[in-house]
Structure formats: structure tokens, C-alpha cells
MARBA-3410 file (N, C-alpha, C, O; in Angstrom, 1 decimal):
250
0.8,-1.1,0.0,-0.1,0.1,0.0,0.8,1.3,-0.1,1.7,1.4,0.7 ~ 0.6,2.0,-1.1,1.6,3.3,-1.0,0.9,4.5,-0.3,1.4,5.6,-0.4 ~ -0.2,4.3,0.5,-0.6,5.4,1.3,-0.3,5.4,2.8,-0.7,4.6,3.6 ~ 0.6,6.4,3.1,1.0,6.4,4.5,0.0,7.4,5.2,-0.6,8.3,4.6 ~ -0.3,7.2,6.4,-1.2,8.1,7.3,-0.3,8.3,8.6,0.3,7.4,9.2
-0.4,9.6,8.9,0.3,10.2,10.1,-0.7,11.0,10.9,-1.2,12.1,10.4 ~ -1.1,10.6,12.1,-2.0,11.3,13.1,-1.2,11.9,14.1,-0.2,11.4,14.6 ~ -1.8,13.1,14.4,-1.3,13.9,15.7,-2.1,14.8,16.1,-3.1,15.1,15.4 ~ -1.9,15.4,17.4,-2.8,16.5,18.0,-2.6,17.7,17.6,-1.5,18.1,17.4 ~ -3.7,18.4,17.3,-3.6,19.8,17.1,-4.5,20.5,18.1,-5.4,19.9,18.6
-4.2,21.9,18.4,-5.1,22.7,19.4,-5.2,21.7,20.7,-4.2,21.0,21.0 ~ -6.4,21.6,21.3,-6.5,20.9,22.6,-7.0,19.5,22.2,-6.5,18.6,22.9 ~ -7.9,19.1,21.2,-8.4,18.0,21.1,-8.6,17.5,19.5,-8.9,16.4,19.2 ~ -8.3,18.6,18.6,-8.3,18.2,17.3,-7.3,17.1,16.9,-6.2,17.2,17.4 ~ -7.5,16.2,16.0,-6.8,15.2,15.6,-6.4,15.6,14.1,-7.3,15.6,13.2
-5.2,15.9,13.9,-4.7,16.3,12.3,-4.4,14.9,11.7,-4.1,13.9,12.5 ~ -4.5,14.8,10.5,-4.2,13.7,9.8,-3.5,14.0,8.3,-4.1,14.8,7.5 ~ -2.4,13.6,8.1,-1.7,13.7,6.9,-1.6,12.4,6.2,-1.1,11.4,6.7 ~ -2.0,12.4,4.8,-1.9,11.4,3.9,-0.8,11.5,2.9,-0.7,12.5,2.1 ~ 0.1,10.5,2.8,1.3,10.7,1.9,1.3,9.4,1.0,1.3,8.3,1.4
1.3,9.8,-0.4,1.4,8.8,-1.3,2.8,8.6,-1.8,3.4,9.5,-2.4 ~ 3.4,7.4,-1.5,4.8,7.3,-1.7,5.0,7.1,-3.1,6.1,7.4,-3.5 ~ 4.1,6.7,-4.0,4.4,6.6,-5.3,4.6,7.8,-6.1,5.3,7.9,-7.1 ~ 4.0,9.0,-5.5,4.1,10.2,-6.2,4.6,11.4,-5.4,5.1,12.4,-5.9 ~ 4.6,11.2,-4.0,5.1,12.2,-3.2,3.9,13.1,-2.8,4.1,14.0,-2.0
2.7,13.0,-3.3,1.6,14.0,-3.1,1.3,13.6,-1.6,1.3,12.4,-1.1 ~ 1.0,14.8,-0.9,0.7,14.9,0.6,-0.6,15.6,0.9,-0.7,16.7,0.4 ~ -1.6,15.1,1.6,-2.7,15.9,1.8,-2.9,16.2,3.4,-2.6,15.3,4.3 ~ -3.4,17.2,3.7,-3.8,17.4,5.2,-5.5,17.4,5.1,-6.2,18.0,4.4 ~ -5.9,16.4,6.1,-7.4,16.6,6.3,-7.8,17.7,7.3,-7.5,17.6,8.4
-8.4,18.7,6.9,-8.6,19.9,7.7,-7.3,20.6,8.0,-6.2,20.1,7.8 ~ -7.5,21.9,8.6,-6.3,22.6,8.9,-6.5,23.4,10.3,-6.6,24.6,10.2 ~ -6.5,22.7,11.3,-6.7,23.3,12.6,-5.7,24.4,13.2,-6.0,25.3,13.9 ~ -4.5,24.1,12.7,-3.6,24.9,13.0,-2.2,24.6,12.5,-1.6,23.5,12.6 ~ -1.7,25.6,11.8,-0.6,25.5,10.8,0.7,25.1,11.4,1.4,24.3,10.8
1.0,25.6,12.6,2.4,25.3,13.1,2.7,23.8,13.4,3.7,23.3,13.0 ~ 1.7,23.0,14.1,2.0,21.6,14.3,2.0,20.9,12.9,2.8,20.0,12.7 ~ 1.2,21.3,12.0,1.1,20.5,10.7,2.4,20.7,10.0,3.1,19.8,9.7 ~ 2.9,22.1,9.8,4.2,22.2,9.2,5.4,21.4,10.0,6.3,20.9,9.4 ~ 5.3,21.4,11.2,6.2,20.8,12.0,6.2,19.1,11.5,7.2,18.5,11.1
5.0,18.7,11.7,4.9,17.3,11.3,5.4,16.8,9.8,5.9,15.7,9.5 ~ 5.1,17.9,8.8,5.4,17.7,7.4,7.1,17.7,7.4,7.8,17.0,6.7 ~ 7.6,18.6,8.2,9.1,18.7,8.1,9.8,17.4,8.7,10.8,17.0,8.3 ~ 9.2,16.9,9.8,9.8,15.7,10.5,9.6,14.4,9.5,10.5,13.6,9.3 ~ 8.5,14.5,8.8,8.3,13.4,7.7,9.2,13.7,6.4,9.5,12.8,5.6
9.5,14.9,6.2,10.2,15.0,4.7,9.2,15.0,3.7,9.4,14.7,2.5 ~ 8.0,15.4,4.1,6.9,15.6,3.0,6.5,17.0,2.7,6.5,17.8,3.6 ~ 6.2,17.2,1.4,5.6,18.5,0.9,4.3,18.5,0.7,3.7,17.7,0.0 ~ 3.5,19.5,1.3,2.1,19.5,1.3,1.6,19.9,-0.1,1.9,20.9,-0.6 ~ 0.8,19.0,-0.8,0.2,19.2,-2.0,-1.4,19.7,-1.9,-1.9,20.5,-2.6
-2.0,19.0,-1.0,-3.4,19.5,-0.8,-3.9,19.6,0.5,-3.3,19.0,1.5 ~ -5.0,20.3,0.7,-5.8,20.4,2.0,-7.0,20.0,1.7,-7.5,20.6,0.7 ~ -7.7,19.0,2.3,-9.1,18.7,2.1,-9.7,19.1,3.3,-9.4,18.7,4.4 ~ -10.7,19.9,3.2,-11.5,20.5,4.3,-13.0,19.9,4.4,-13.7,19.9,3.4 ~ -13.4,19.6,5.6,-14.6,19.1,5.8,-15.7,19.9,6.0,-16.9,19.5,5.7
-15.4,21.1,6.7,-16.5,22.0,6.9,-15.9,23.4,7.5,-14.7,23.4,7.8 ~ -16.7,24.3,7.6,-16.2,25.7,7.6,-15.8,26.1,9.2,-15.2,27.1,9.3 ~ -16.0,25.3,10.2,-15.8,25.8,11.7,-14.3,26.1,11.8,-13.5,25.5,11.1 ~ -14.0,27.2,12.6,-12.7,27.8,12.8,-11.7,26.9,13.0,-10.6,26.9,12.4 ~ -12.0,25.8,13.9,-10.9,24.7,14.4,-10.6,23.8,13.4,-9.8,22.9,13.7
-11.2,23.9,12.2,-10.8,23.0,11.1,-10.3,23.8,9.8,-9.9,23.1,8.9 ~ -10.3,25.0,9.8,-9.9,25.9,8.7,-8.9,27.0,9.1,-8.2,27.5,8.2 ~ -8.7,27.4,10.3,-8.1,28.6,10.6,-6.5,28.3,10.4,-5.8,29.3,10.5 ~ -6.0,27.1,10.0,-4.6,26.9,9.7,-4.3,27.0,8.2,-3.2,26.7,7.8 ~ -5.3,27.3,7.4,-5.0,27.3,6.0,-4.3,28.4,5.5,-3.5,28.1,4.6
-4.3,29.7,6.0,-3.4,30.8,5.4,-2.0,30.5,5.8,-1.2,30.7,5.0 ~ -1.6,29.9,7.2,-0.3,29.5,7.3,0.2,28.5,6.5,1.4,28.5,6.0 ~ -0.6,27.4,6.2,-0.1,26.4,5.2,0.1,26.8,3.9,1.0,26.3,3.1 ~ -0.7,27.8,3.5,-0.6,28.4,2.0,0.9,29.2,2.1,1.6,29.2,1.1 ~ 1.1,30.0,3.1,2.2,30.6,3.1,3.6,29.7,3.1,4.6,30.0,2.6
3.4,28.5,3.8,4.6,27.7,3.8,4.7,26.8,2.5,5.7,26.4,2.0 ~ 3.4,26.6,1.9,3.5,25.8,0.6,2.5,26.6,-0.3,1.3,26.5,-0.4 ~ 3.3,27.4,-1.1,2.5,28.3,-1.9,1.6,27.6,-2.9,0.6,28.1,-3.4 ~ 2.0,26.4,-3.3,1.6,25.7,-4.5,0.3,24.7,-4.0,-0.2,24.0,-4.8 ~ -0.1,24.8,-2.7,-1.0,23.8,-2.1,-2.4,24.1,-2.7,-2.8,25.2,-2.9
-3.1,23.0,-3.0,-4.3,23.1,-3.5,-5.6,22.9,-2.3,-5.6,21.8,-1.6 ~ -6.3,23.8,-2.2,-7.4,23.9,-1.1,-8.7,23.4,-1.7,-9.3,24.0,-2.6 ~ -9.2,22.2,-1.1,-10.5,21.7,-1.7,-11.5,21.6,-0.4,-11.1,21.3,0.7 ~ -12.7,22.1,-0.7,-13.8,21.9,0.4,-15.1,22.1,-0.1,-15.4,22.3,-1.2 ~ -16.0,22.0,0.9,-17.5,22.0,0.6,-18.0,23.2,-0.3,-17.9,24.4,0.0
-18.5,22.9,-1.5,-19.2,24.0,-2.2,-20.1,24.9,-1.4,-20.0,26.2,-1.5 ~ -20.9,24.1,-0.7,-22.1,25.0,0.0,-21.5,25.8,1.3,-22.2,26.4,2.0 ~ -20.3,25.7,1.3,-19.7,26.6,2.5,-18.5,27.4,2.0,-17.7,27.9,2.8 ~ -18.4,27.6,0.7,-17.3,28.3,0.0,-17.3,29.8,0.5,-16.3,30.5,0.6 ~ -18.4,30.3,0.8,-18.7,31.8,1.3,-18.1,31.8,2.7,-17.4,32.8,3.0
-18.2,30.9,3.4,-17.7,31.0,4.8,-16.0,30.5,4.9,-15.3,30.8,5.9 ~ -15.7,29.8,4.0,-14.2,29.3,4.1,-13.4,30.3,3.4,-12.5,30.8,4.0 ~ -13.7,30.6,2.2,-13.0,31.4,1.2,-11.7,30.9,0.6,-11.2,30.0,1.2 ~ -11.1,31.4,-0.4,-10.0,30.8,-1.1,-10.0,29.4,-1.4,-8.9,28.8,-1.5 ~ -11.1,28.8,-1.7,-11.0,27.4,-2.1,-10.6,27.5,-3.6,-11.0,28.4,-4.3
-9.7,26.5,-3.9,-9.2,26.3,-5.2,-10.1,25.3,-5.9,-10.3,25.4,-7.1 ~ -10.9,24.4,-5.1,-11.7,23.5,-5.7,-12.9,23.5,-4.7,-12.8,23.5,-3.5 ~ -14.1,23.6,-5.4,-15.3,23.3,-4.6,-16.0,22.1,-4.9,-16.4,21.9,-6.0 ~ -16.2,21.4,-3.7,-16.7,19.9,-3.9,-18.2,19.7,-3.4,-18.7,20.4,-2.5 ~ -18.8,18.9,-4.0,-20.1,18.4,-3.7,-20.3,16.8,-3.7,-19.4,16.1,-4.0
-21.4,16.4,-3.3,-21.6,15.0,-3.2,-21.3,14.2,-4.6,-21.8,14.5,-5.7 ~ -20.4,13.3,-4.5,-20.1,12.3,-5.7,-18.9,12.8,-6.5,-18.3,12.1,-7.3 ~ -18.5,14.1,-6.2,-17.2,14.4,-6.8,-16.1,13.6,-6.4,-16.2,12.8,-5.4 ~ -14.8,13.7,-7.3,-13.7,12.8,-6.8,-12.5,13.7,-6.7,-12.3,14.6,-7.5 ~ -11.6,13.3,-5.8,-10.4,14.0,-5.6,-9.3,13.0,-5.5,-9.4,11.9,-4.8
-8.3,13.2,-6.2,-7.0,12.4,-6.3,-6.0,13.0,-5.3,-5.7,14.2,-5.3 ~ -5.4,12.1,-4.5,-4.2,12.4,-3.7,-3.1,11.4,-4.3,-3.1,10.3,-3.9 ~ -2.2,12.0,-5.3,-1.4,10.9,-5.9,-2.1,10.2,-6.8,-2.7,10.6,-7.8 ~ -2.0,8.8,-6.4,-2.7,7.5,-7.1,-3.9,7.2,-6.4,-4.6,6.3,-6.9 ~ -4.3,8.0,-5.3,-5.4,7.4,-4.5,-6.6,8.3,-4.6,-6.6,9.6,-4.5
-7.7,7.6,-4.9,-8.9,8.6,-5.3,-9.9,8.4,-4.1,-10.2,7.3,-3.5 ~ -10.5,9.7,-3.8,-11.5,9.7,-2.7,-12.7,10.2,-3.4,-12.6,11.1,-4.2 ~ -13.8,9.7,-3.0,-15.3,10.1,-3.3,-15.6,11.1,-2.2,-15.3,10.8,-1.1 ~ -16.3,12.2,-2.6,-16.8,13.1,-1.8,-18.2,12.7,-1.3,-19.0,12.5,-2.2 ~ -18.6,12.6,-0.1,-19.8,12.3,0.3,-20.3,13.5,1.1,-19.7,14.0,2.1
-21.6,14.0,0.7,-22.2,15.0,1.5,-22.9,14.4,2.6,-23.6,13.4,2.4 ~ -22.5,15.0,3.8,-23.1,14.5,5.1,-23.5,15.7,5.9,-22.8,16.0,6.9 ~ -24.4,16.4,5.6,-25.0,17.6,6.3,-25.4,17.3,7.6,-25.6,16.1,7.9 ~ -25.5,18.3,8.6,-26.0,18.2,9.8,-25.3,19.0,10.8,-25.8,19.9,11.4 ~ -24.0,18.6,11.0,-23.1,19.5,12.0,-23.0,20.8,11.4,-23.1,21.8,12.1
-22.9,20.8,10.1,-22.9,22.1,9.3,-23.8,21.8,8.1,-24.1,20.6,7.9 ~ -24.2,22.9,7.4,-25.1,22.7,6.2,-24.5,21.9,5.0,-25.0,21.1,4.3 ~ -23.2,22.3,5.0,-22.6,21.8,3.8,-21.5,20.7,4.0,-20.7,20.4,3.1 ~ -21.3,20.2,5.3,-20.3,19.2,5.6,-20.1,18.1,4.6,-21.0,17.6,4.0 ~ -18.9,17.8,4.4,-18.5,16.6,3.6,-17.6,15.7,4.3,-17.0,16.0,5.3
-17.5,14.5,3.7,-16.5,13.5,4.1,-15.8,13.0,2.9,-16.2,13.1,1.7 ~ -14.7,12.3,3.2,-13.9,11.8,2.1,-13.7,10.3,2.3,-13.2,9.8,3.3 ~ -14.1,9.6,1.2,-14.4,8.1,1.3,-13.3,7.6,0.2,-13.5,7.5,-1.0 ~ -12.1,7.2,0.8,-11.2,6.3,-0.1,-11.6,4.9,-0.2,-11.1,4.0,0.6 ~ -12.4,4.6,-1.2,-13.0,3.3,-1.3,-12.0,2.1,-1.5,-12.1,1.1,-0.7
-11.1,2.2,-2.4,-10.1,1.2,-2.5,-9.3,0.9,-1.2,-8.8,-0.2,-1.0 ~ -9.2,1.9,-0.5,-8.2,1.9,0.5,-9.0,1.7,1.9,-8.5,1.7,3.0 ~ -10.2,1.7,1.6,-11.3,1.5,2.9,-10.9,2.4,4.0,-10.6,2.0,5.2 ~ -10.9,3.7,3.6,-10.6,4.9,4.6,-11.7,6.0,4.4,-12.1,6.4,3.3 ~ -12.1,6.4,5.5,-13.1,7.3,5.7,-12.6,8.6,6.5,-12.2,8.4,7.7
-12.6,9.8,6.1,-12.4,11.1,6.8,-13.6,11.6,7.1,-14.2,12.1,6.1 ~ -14.1,11.7,8.2,-15.5,12.0,8.6,-15.8,13.4,9.2,-16.9,13.8,9.5 ~ -14.6,14.1,9.4,-14.6,15.4,10.0,-15.4,15.4,11.4,-15.1,14.6,12.3 ~ -16.5,16.2,11.6,-17.2,16.1,12.8,-18.7,15.5,12.7,-19.5,15.7,13.6 ~ -18.9,14.8,11.5,-20.1,14.1,11.4,-20.2,13.0,12.4,-20.9,13.0,13.4
-19.3,12.1,12.2,-19.2,10.8,12.9,-18.0,10.8,13.9,-16.8,11.1,13.5 ~ -18.2,10.5,15.1,-17.1,10.2,16.1,-17.2,8.8,16.6,-18.2,8.2,16.4 ~ -16.0,8.4,17.2,-15.9,7.1,17.9,-17.1,7.1,19.0,-17.0,7.9,19.9 ~ -18.1,6.3,19.0,-19.2,6.3,20.0,-20.0,7.5,20.0,-20.9,7.6,20.9 ~ -19.8,8.4,19.1,-20.6,9.7,19.1,-20.9,10.3,17.8,-20.8,9.7,16.8
-21.3,11.5,17.8,-21.5,12.3,16.5,-21.4,13.6,16.8,-21.5,13.9,18.0 ~ -21.3,14.6,15.8,-21.3,15.9,16.0,-22.6,16.4,16.5,-23.5,15.6,16.8 ~ -22.8,17.8,16.7,-24.0,18.4,17.1,-24.7,18.9,15.8,-24.1,19.4,14.9 ~ -26.0,18.8,15.7,-26.6,19.4,14.6,-26.9,20.9,14.7,-27.9,21.3,15.2 ~ -25.9,21.8,14.3,-25.8,23.2,14.6,-26.6,23.8,13.4,-27.1,24.9,13.7
-26.6,23.3,12.2,-27.3,24.1,11.2,-28.4,23.5,10.4,-28.9,24.0,9.4 ~ -28.8,22.3,10.9,-30.0,21.7,10.2,-30.8,21.0,11.4,-30.4,20.9,12.5 ~ -32.0,20.6,10.9,-32.7,19.6,11.9,-31.9,18.4,12.3,-31.0,18.0,11.5 ~ -32.1,17.7,13.4,-31.4,16.6,13.7,-31.7,15.4,12.9,-30.9,14.5,12.9 ~ -32.8,15.4,12.2,-33.1,14.2,11.2,-32.1,14.2,10.2,-31.7,13.2,9.8
-31.8,15.6,9.7,-30.8,15.7,8.4,-29.3,14.9,9.0,-28.7,14.1,8.3 ~ -28.8,15.3,10.1,-27.6,14.6,10.6,-27.8,13.1,10.7,-27.0,12.3,10.3 ~ -29.1,12.6,11.3,-29.2,11.3,11.4,-29.2,10.5,10.1,-28.7,9.4,10.1 ~ -29.6,11.1,9.0,-29.6,10.5,7.7,-28.2,10.4,7.3,-27.7,9.3,6.8 ~ -27.5,11.5,7.5,-26.0,11.4,7.2,-25.2,10.5,7.9,-24.1,10.0,7.4
-25.5,10.1,9.1,-25.0,9.1,9.8,-25.3,7.7,9.2,-24.4,6.8,9.0 ~ -26.5,7.5,8.9,-26.8,6.3,8.3,-26.1,6.1,6.9,-25.8,5.0,6.5 ~ -26.0,7.2,6.3,-25.1,7.0,5.0,-23.7,6.6,5.2,-23.1,5.9,4.4 ~ -23.1,7.0,6.4,-22.0,6.6,6.7,-21.8,5.3,7.2,-20.8,4.6,6.8 ~ -22.8,4.9,7.9,-22.9,3.4,8.8,-23.1,2.4,7.5,-22.8,1.2,7.6
-23.5,2.8,6.5,-23.7,1.7,5.4,-22.5,1.3,4.5,-22.6,0.5,3.7 ~ -21.5,2.1,4.9,-20.1,1.8,4.2,-19.7,0.5,4.7,-20.1,0.0,5.7 ~ -18.6,-0.2,3.9,-18.3,-1.5,4.4,-17.8,-1.6,5.8,-17.2,-0.7,6.3 ~ -18.1,-2.5,6.5,-17.8,-2.7,8.0,-16.3,-2.5,8.3,-16.0,-1.9,9.3 ~ -15.5,-3.0,7.4,-14.1,-2.8,7.7,-13.4,-1.4,7.5,-12.2,-1.3,7.7
-14.2,-0.4,7.1,-13.8,0.8,6.8,-13.1,1.6,8.0,-13.8,2.0,9.0 ~ -11.9,1.9,7.9,-11.2,2.6,9.1,-11.7,4.0,9.0,-11.7,4.5,7.9 ~ -12.1,4.6,10.1,-12.8,6.0,10.1,-12.0,6.9,11.1,-11.8,6.6,12.3 ~ -11.5,7.9,10.6,-10.7,8.9,11.1,-11.6,10.1,11.3,-12.3,10.5,10.4 ~ -11.6,10.8,12.6,-12.5,11.7,13.0,-11.8,12.9,13.4,-10.6,12.8,13.7
-12.5,14.0,13.5,-12.0,15.3,13.8,-11.3,15.6,15.1,-10.4,16.3,15.3 ~ -11.9,14.9,16.1,-11.6,15.1,17.5,-11.4,13.9,18.3,-12.0,12.9,18.0 ~ -10.5,13.9,19.4,-10.5,12.9,20.3,-11.3,13.0,21.5,-10.9,13.4,22.5 ~ -12.7,12.6,21.2,-13.6,12.7,22.2,-14.0,11.2,22.8,-15.1,11.1,23.4 ~ -13.4,10.3,22.5,-13.8,8.9,22.7,-14.1,8.6,24.1,-15.1,7.9,24.4
-13.2,9.0,25.0,-13.6,8.6,26.3,-14.9,9.1,26.8,-15.7,8.3,27.3 ~ -15.1,10.3,26.6,-16.3,11.0,27.1,-17.5,10.5,26.4,-18.6,10.5,27.0 ~ -17.4,10.0,25.2,-18.5,9.5,24.3,-18.8,8.0,24.9,-19.9,7.6,25.0 ~ -17.8,7.3,25.3,-17.9,6.0,25.9,-18.9,6.1,27.2,-19.8,5.3,27.4 ~ -18.5,7.0,27.9,-19.4,7.2,29.2,-20.8,7.5,28.9,-21.7,7.0,29.6
-20.9,8.5,27.9,-22.3,8.7,27.6,-23.1,7.5,26.9,-24.3,7.3,27.1 ~ -22.4,6.8,26.1,-22.9,5.6,25.5,-23.3,4.6,26.6,-24.4,4.0,26.4 ~ -22.5,4.4,27.7,-23.0,3.5,28.7,-24.2,3.9,29.4,-24.9,3.0,29.9 ~ -24.3,5.1,29.5,-25.5,5.6,30.4,-26.7,5.3,29.6,-27.8,5.3,30.2 ~ -26.6,5.2,28.3,-28.1,4.8,27.6,-28.1,3.5,27.1,-29.1,3.0,26.6
-27.0,2.8,27.1,-27.0,1.2,26.7,-26.1,0.4,27.7,-25.0,-0.1,27.2 ~ -26.5,0.4,29.0,-25.5,-0.1,30.0,-25.3,-1.5,29.7,-24.2,-2.0,30.0 ~ -26.2,-2.4,29.2,-26.1,-3.8,29.2,-25.5,-4.3,27.9,-25.6,-5.5,27.7 ~ -24.9,-3.4,27.0,-24.2,-3.6,25.7,-22.8,-4.1,26.2,-22.0,-3.3,26.7 ~ -22.5,-5.6,26.2,-21.3,-6.0,26.7,-20.2,-5.7,25.7,-19.0,-5.5,26.2
-20.4,-5.5,24.3,-19.4,-5.1,23.5,-19.0,-3.6,23.8,-17.8,-3.3,23.9 ~ -20.0,-2.9,24.0,-19.6,-1.4,24.4,-18.8,-1.3,25.7,-17.9,-0.5,25.9 ~ -19.2,-2.3,26.8,-18.5,-2.1,28.0,-17.1,-2.6,27.9,-16.3,-2.2,28.7 ~ -16.8,-3.5,27.0,-15.4,-3.9,26.8,-14.6,-2.8,26.0,-13.4,-2.5,26.2 ~ -15.4,-2.3,25.1,-14.6,-1.1,24.4,-14.4,0.0,25.2,-13.3,0.7,25.1
-15.2,0.4,26.1,-15.1,1.4,27.0,-13.8,1.2,27.9,-13.1,2.2,28.2 ~ -13.6,0.0,28.3,-12.5,-0.3,29.2,-11.2,-0.1,28.4,-10.2,0.5,28.9 ~ -11.3,-0.6,27.1,-10.1,-0.4,26.3,-9.8,0.9,26.1,-8.6,1.2,26.2 ~ -10.7,1.7,25.8,-10.6,3.1,25.5,-9.9,4.0,26.6,-9.1,4.8,26.4 ~ -10.4,3.5,27.9,-9.9,4.2,29.1,-8.5,3.8,29.3,-7.7,4.7,29.8
-8.1,2.6,29.1,-6.8,2.2,29.3,-5.8,2.8,28.1,-4.6,3.0,28.4 ~ -6.4,3.1,26.9,-5.4,3.8,26.0,-5.2,5.2,26.3,-4.2,5.8,26.1 ~ -6.3,5.8,26.8,-6.2,7.2,27.1,-5.3,7.5,28.4,-4.6,8.5,28.5 ~ -5.4,6.5,29.3,-4.4,6.5,30.5,-3.2,6.5,30.1,-2.4,7.2,30.7 ~ -2.7,5.9,29.0,-1.3,5.7,28.6,-1.0,6.9,27.6,0.1,7.0,27.1
-2.1,7.9,27.3,-1.8,9.0,26.4,-1.8,8.6,24.9,-1.3,9.3,24.0 ~ -2.4,7.5,24.7,-2.7,7.1,23.3,-3.9,7.5,22.7,-4.9,7.9,23.4 ~ -4.0,7.5,21.4,-5.1,7.9,20.6,-6.2,6.6,20.5,-5.8,5.4,20.6 ~ -7.3,6.9,20.3,-8.4,5.8,20.2,-8.8,5.7,18.8,-9.8,4.9,18.6 ~ -8.2,6.5,17.9,-8.7,6.6,16.6,-7.5,6.0,15.8,-6.3,6.1,16.2
-7.8,5.4,14.5,-9.1,5.3,14.0,-10.0,4.4,14.5,-9.7,3.4,15.2 ~ -11.4,4.6,14.2,-12.3,3.4,14.7,-12.7,2.8,13.4,-12.1,3.1,12.4 ~ -13.6,2.0,13.5,-14.1,1.2,12.4,-15.5,1.0,12.2,-16.2,0.8,13.2 ~ -16.2,1.1,11.0,-17.7,1.1,10.8,-18.4,0.1,11.6,-19.4,0.4,12.2 ~ -17.9,-1.2,11.5,-18.6,-2.3,12.1,-18.4,-2.0,13.7,-19.5,-2.0,14.3
-17.5,-1.6,14.3,-17.4,-1.3,15.7,-18.4,-0.2,16.0,-19.2,-0.3,17.0 ~ -18.4,0.8,15.2,-19.5,1.9,15.6,-20.8,1.3,15.5,-21.6,1.5,16.4 ~ -21.1,0.6,14.6,-22.4,-0.3,14.6,-22.8,-0.9,15.7,-24.0,-0.8,16.1 ~ -21.8,-1.5,16.3,-22.1,-2.3,17.4,-22.0,-1.4,18.8,-22.4,-1.9,19.8 ~ -21.5,-0.1,18.9,-21.3,0.4,20.0,-21.7,1.9,20.1,-21.8,2.5,21.1
-21.9,2.5,19.0,-22.2,3.9,18.9,-23.7,4.1,19.1,-24.4,3.6,18.3 ~ -24.1,4.7,20.0,-25.6,4.9,20.4,-26.5,5.6,19.2,-27.6,5.3,18.8 ~ -25.7,6.7,18.6,-26.2,7.4,17.8,-26.6,6.7,16.4,-27.5,7.1,15.6 ~ -25.8,5.6,16.2,-26.1,4.6,15.0,-27.3,3.5,15.6,-27.7,2.7,14.7 ~ -27.7,3.3,16.8,-28.2,2.4,17.5,-29.5,2.7,18.0,-30.1,2.1,18.9
-30.2,3.9,17.5,-31.4,4.4,18.2,-32.7,3.6,18.0,-33.7,3.9,18.5 ~ -32.5,2.6,17.4,-33.8,1.6,17.1,-33.6,0.6,18.1,-34.5,-0.2,18.2 ~ -32.6,0.4,19.0,-32.3,-0.5,20.0,-33.4,-0.4,21.1,-33.6,0.7,21.6 ~ -33.9,-1.4,21.5,-34.9,-1.2,22.8,-34.3,-0.8,23.9,-35.0,-0.1,24.7 ~ -33.1,-1.1,24.3,-32.6,-0.4,25.4,-32.4,1.0,25.3,-32.6,1.7,26.3
-32.1,1.4,24.2,-31.8,2.9,24.1,-33.0,3.5,24.1,-33.2,4.4,25.0 ~ -33.9,3.1,23.4,-35.3,3.8,23.5,-36.0,3.7,24.8,-36.9,4.5,25.1 ~ -35.6,2.6,25.6,-36.3,2.7,26.9,-35.6,3.7,27.7,-36.2,4.3,28.5 ~ -34.3,3.8,27.5,-33.5,4.8,28.4,-34.1,6.3,28.0,-34.0,7.2,28.9 ~ -34.6,6.5,26.9,-35.1,7.6,26.4,-36.6,7.9,26.7,-37.1,9.0,26.7
-37.3,6.8,27.0,-38.7,6.8,27.4,-39.4,7.1,26.1,-40.4,7.8,26.0 ~ -38.8,6.4,25.0,-39.3,6.6,23.7,-39.6,5.2,23.0,-39.1,5.0,21.9 ~ -40.3,4.3,23.7,-40.4,2.9,23.1,-41.1,3.0,21.8,-42.0,3.8,21.6 ~ -40.6,2.0,20.9,-41.3,2.0,19.4,-41.2,3.4,18.8,-42.2,3.7,18.1 ~ -40.3,4.2,19.1,-40.3,5.8,18.4,-39.5,5.5,17.1,-38.6,4.6,17.0
-40.0,6.3,16.2,-39.3,6.4,14.8,-37.8,6.6,15.2,-37.4,7.2,16.2 ~ -36.9,6.2,14.3,-35.5,6.3,14.6,-35.1,7.8,14.6,-34.2,8.2,15.5 ~ -35.6,8.7,13.6,-35.1,9.9,13.6,-35.6,10.7,15.0,-34.9,11.6,15.5 ~ -36.8,10.4,15.5,-37.3,10.9,16.6,-36.4,10.6,17.8,-36.1,11.4,18.7 ~ -36.1,9.2,17.8,-35.1,8.7,18.9,-33.8,9.4,19.0,-33.3,9.7,20.1
-33.3,9.7,17.8,-32.0,10.3,17.6,-32.2,11.7,18.0,-31.3,12.2,18.7 ~ -33.1,12.5,17.6,-33.2,13.8,18.1,-33.2,13.9,19.7,-32.6,14.8,20.3 ~ -33.9,12.9,20.1,-34.1,13.0,21.7,-32.6,12.7,22.4,-32.2,13.4,23.3 ~ -31.8,11.7,21.7,-30.5,11.3,22.2,-29.6,12.3,22.0,-28.7,12.5,22.9 ~ -29.6,13.2,20.9,-28.5,14.2,20.6,-28.9,15.3,21.2,-28.2,16.3,21.2
END
């Protein structure tokens, strides 16, 4: 596999990801929370930044773009067309179904609105890699800031339908807090309890809990499991439509 992945911390809890195609030297940053640690990571790796792939317009995902463009003047910045007015200086505006190449690796753009109106994710199908931004977290999901909760729920179902072995990189290291919340609404889920213990051990050692995996999220993420009787009972919404239960949970 010619695609290398380097993950590291930016700001307080943003997770930065660099993708490097060894066949061509192309290197992409998924979002740009802070230019300084990203440039430092690129220098340590000996990689030159060719692309920035933005998922949505929130400041903690785009504020590093000017610094990265100053360091790498030829970098191409791609992001959601529906948020181009809020991001500015996009070299390529992307929508659902568009394709992006990072060297020899192709990503399909998935529209996943909810957290923001134009949020997108990047799905590298042959590599079984998903970069979900703030739509899907390990055992959690983003808040529905700019749309009704049902819109976010349908976006999550779109991601949950990807192949189970898909590795998922998220925008933040929120997993420990998410695990505690998940247990509060589905305490009898044994897979969830084992996962929560493993996550606590990782964080106690200062290790990241990501990437996660689609099939693991299907088994432990309450926001993908709102039709489960135990979760609906916790919400006092037995036999409720999935979108209604999701709105109550979120």
C-alpha cells in the first residue's frame, strides 16, 4: 500500500491527519486546525504538502489554511461548495459524488450535512478509509448546529452503510467522554462495556483511540443504534421512529 497516514494532535483535542502517497510524493492534510504543528509534522516526515481537504467551515478546522498556504504556496485547497462563502480561497469546490485524487489514490466526496449545512466527508473506497470530520465520532457524533437533527441522522446512516471494515478518522479525540455517555443509555451492551474499558486504558497511556471502524461503531455507537430497545427505553421513547429517537438522544 503506497498510502501512509500520520495522525497527531492539534489545538486541544483536534486530530490532524496527513496522507502521503509514496508513489508520487503527494501529501494531503485533512482539515487545517493549526498550521504550526502541521508544518512541523511535515518537516519531520520530509513531506511537502500538495493538498488540503476541508470537511466544513468551523474555525478549528480551517484556521490553519493561511499559514499552510504561506509555507506551501502551491498547495491546493478543496472543500465543500455549500460553505465556500464561509471558508474563502477554495481552489476547488466539492459536492456529493465528486472525486479527488491524492497522488494515485482516489477519494469520493460524500455530502453529510447536519453538523454544518455543507459538511462533506472523504471516502477512499479502494483503501477502505473514511475521513468523517465532525459528522461521526467514535461512539458519538457531532451536534446538529445548522440543520434539523433528522438531517444529521440520515447522514450518519449514509456513513454507517459503508463497508464494515472501513477505517474511520474523526476530527476530535472525544472517545472517552463518548464512551461514558454511550454506557449511560445502553449499559447492558457487553461489546460497548469492553470497548469503554479498552478506551480508558489507551487514554490513561496517552494514546489515541482513533481510527475507529464502521462495524465497531455499528455495535457500540448509540447514535447509530437508536432503534435498539434498551436505548429507546432509556429515552422513554419505546417504539419511536428512529429519527425521533435520535433527536432526543442528540
